[in-house]
C-alpha positions as CSV (number, residue, x, y, z in Angstrom):
1,M,19.1,8.7,8.4
2,S,18.0,9.9,5.3
3,N,16.8,13.0,3.9
4,N,13.1,11.2,3.4
5,S,13.3,9.9,7.0
6,K,11.0,11.7,9.6
7,A,11.9,11.5,13.0
8,I,8.6,10.1,15.6
9,N,7.8,9.7,18.9
10,I,6.4,6.2,20.2
11,T,5.9,5.6,24.6
12,L,6.9,1.9,24.9
13,P,6.8,0.1,28.6
14,D,9.7,0.1,30.1
15,E,10.4,-3.4,30.3
16,L,9.9,-3.6,26.1
17,L,12.4,-0.9,25.8
18,E,15.1,-2.4,28.0
19,A,14.6,-5.6,26.1
20,I,14.9,-3.5,22.9
21,D,18.1,-2.1,24.3
22,K,19.6,-5.6,25.3
23,A,18.7,-6.7,21.6
24,A,20.6,-3.7,20.2
25,K,23.6,-3.8,22.0
26,S,23.9,-7.9,21.3
27,E,23.6,-6.7,17.5
28,Y,26.2,-4.0,17.7
29,A,23.2,-1.4,16.4
30,S,21.7,1.6,18.1
31,R,18.0,1.6,19.4
32,S,16.9,3.2,16.2
33,D,18.5,0.7,13.8
34,F,17.3,-1.8,15.9
35,I,13.4,-0.6,16.1
36,R,13.8,-0.1,12.1
37,E,15.1,-2.6,10.8
38,S,12.5,-4.7,13.2
39,I,9.7,-3.0,11.4
40,V,11.2,-3.5,8.1
41,R,11.4,-7.1,8.9
42,R,8.0,-7.3,10.1
43,L,6.5,-5.6,6.9
44,K,8.2,-8.2,4.6
45,G,6.8,-10.8,6.7
46,Q,10.2,-12.1,8.0
47,R,11.4,-13.6,10.8
48,V,10.1,-12.1,14.2
49,V,10.3,-13.6,17.6
50,D,6.6,-12.6,19.2
51,E,6.2,-12.7,23.1
52,W,5.9,-16.1,23.0
53,G,8.8,-17.0,21.5
54,D,7.9,-18.0,17.9
55,E,10.1,-17.1,15.2
56,G,7.2,-16.2,12.8
57,N,7.7,-19.3,11.2
58,W,3.6,-19.8,9.8
59,E,2.4,-21.2,7.4
60,T,-1.3,-19.9,5.6
61,V,-3.4,-23.1,4.8
62,V,-6.6,-21.6,4.6
63,D,-7.2,-18.0,2.6
64,F,-10.6,-16.3,3.4
65,R,-10.1,-13.2,1.3
66,D,-12.0,-15.2,-1.5
67,L,-15.1,-15.5,0.7
68,P,-18.4,-13.8,-0.3
69,G,-19.3,-11.1,0.9
70,G,-22.0,-12.5,3.4
71,G,-19.2,-15.3,4.4
72,M,-19.7,-19.1,5.0
73,P,-22.0,-21.3,6.8
74,A,-19.7,-22.6,9.9
75,E,-20.1,-26.2,8.7
76,E,-18.7,-25.4,4.9
77,L,-16.2,-24.2,6.9
78,L,-15.8,-27.1,9.4
79,E,-15.5,-29.3,5.9
80,R,-13.2,-27.0,4.3
81,L,-11.1,-27.4,7.7
82,K,-11.1,-31.6,8.3
83,H,-10.1,-31.6,4.7
84,L,-6.9,-29.7,5.2
85,N,-6.4,-31.9,8.4
86,G,-6.4,-34.9,6.4
87,Q,-9.7,-36.0,8.6
88,D,-11.9,-36.1,5.3
89,K,-11.6,-38.1,2.2
90,Q,-13.5,-36.1,-0.2
91,K,-12.2,-32.9,-1.7
92,P,-14.6,-30.0,-0.6
93,S,-16.8,-28.4,-3.2
């Protein structure tokens, strides 16, 4: 651990801890190294396998961060989603 590191305590279910230990062992890493690297990967948006076996290969298709404070009518949202799905030949306004 570097001088700027801090020890923390977390509570995990037994099954998760066993899975972490098994995965760490398969990578010849300590439990702490495995957890630390997993957190760093997640924060950087890198590949992380979730509980459904998804490897994190997600693609942003709609970015809702630019919506006005009051939101958007459902009809407009549906039209935008249809356009993205190729079901609508017109470009949404």
